[in-house]
N, C-alpha and C positions, 0 to 999 in steps of 0.2 A: 807287324800283326799287334792289333790291340786286343783287350782282354777278353772282349766278346769272340771274336774270330778265335782267339786261342782255346777258348772254352769249346767253341764248336768243334774244332779239330780234334780236340781229346776225346770229346763226347763221341764222335763220329767213330774215331779211332778204336773206342772202346767198345763198341758194337760191330766192328770190322767193316764199316762202310766207310771207305775213303771218299774223299770228294773227288768226285767224277762228274763232269758236266759235258761229256761229249755227246750224248743223245738226249732226246726229249725225256726218255723213260728213266735215265739217270737222273735228271733234274728233279723228276717228279717224285722218285724214291727219296730223294735228299730232302724235299718240302715235307714228305707225309712223315718220314722217319723223325725229323727234328719236330714236328708237331707232336707226334706220339711220345717222344722223350720229354718234351716239356711238359705233357699232360700227365706224365708219370711222375712228375715233380723236380725234374732236372731243370734247373733255370737257366736258361741262355738269353734271356730277354727279348725274344721276338715276338712281334705282334702278328697274328694270323687274322685273315679275313677269308670269305669265301670267294673262290675265283672258278673258272671253267672247271678245273679238275680237282676241286675240294680245297681244303686248307692252304693258304698260299701266304709267305710272307716276303715282300719286296726288300725288307732289310736282310733276310737272310740270303736271297739272291745275290746282293751286293756284297755280302761278305763271302759268301762261297766263290765267287769270281775273283775276289781279292786275293784269297788264299790260293786259289789255282793258278792265279799269274806269278805266285812267287817261285824262284828256280826249283826249289824243292819240295813244292806244296807246304811250306812252312814246318817241315820235318825237324830242321835243327831247333828252331823255336819250341816247337812243341817239347822236344826232350827236355827242355829246362823245367816242364811244369808238371804238377800231378793233378788231378781231381781230387777235391774232397771226398771225405768218407760218405756223407749224406748223399752225394750225387752218385757215388759207386754203388751204395745199396740200392738206390732207385732203378739204376741201370741194369743192375743184376736182375732185379724184379722182373724186367719186361724184356730181358735180352732175347729170350724164346721168339718174340715177336720177329726178330730178324734173322731167324735161323734158316728159315725159307728162301733166303736171298738167292741161292743158286738155282731154284727151279724157275721155269720159264713164266709161271705165273704169279711171280712176286710183284710186279708192278701193279697188277690188277687187285692182288690181295690189299697190299698196303694202301692202295687208293681207298678200298672198300672200308676197312678198319678205320682210317683216318677221318674219312667223310663221314662215316656213321657216328663217330665219337664225335665230330664237330658239330653235326646238327643236334645230338643230344645235349651237348654242352651250351649250345646257344640256345636251348629250348626251343628249338624249330620243330622237334618231334619228340614223343615219347620213347622212352627206351624200352618198355614192353609191348611195343607194337612194331613187329618186323614189316607186315604188311604197309603201314603207314610210313615207315621209314624208306621201303622200296618205292613206294609212290612217289615221294619227295625226291629220292635220287633219279628216277626217271624222269621227273620233271626238269630235273637239271642235267639232262641227258647222259645220265649214267644208268645203263640197263642190267642193274641189280636186281635178282629176284627176292621174294622175302625169304626163301630157304637160305641164299647167300648171306642175308642180313642177319637171320637167326644165328648162323655160324660166326659171323663177325662179333655179333652181341657175346657169343659164349666165349671166343677168344679174349674180346676185353675183359670180361669177368674174369677168366682164368687168370689173367695177367695183373689183376688187382686195380683195374680202373673203376672208379667210383662214379656213378650216375646221380645227378641231381634230382 
């Protein structure tokens, strides 16, 4: 495992999201979770762009499959490392975003939160316009209503995400 893969494994472990690539939803959750963690200030070095289901990093996909192919998913290697204090503080600030993962709607939730943040951060929408954000999401085949976007914005604010 290289250092970037090690940090990925440690960060995901810290929010109790093991690398699981069995289903499309598992892979989608991984992409959105890492995007949200990076935007919270946990630098893992991935570059994201907009894809069919929101922010996506091909480098992240490669690293996740590399880790997944290891006999123990890299657990022996990860045991030798610890995250820095700054990363742990940032993870702790947003950990609550991932507490819903046992619920059936978590995939939809994390996709909405990450997509909304991505559109705001890339200045494609204004953060104080849920109707406009909903319109852009719908144009990208994401059927999120303005009230859902409002809830997503509140969640992002609650966990300390800053908007430009």
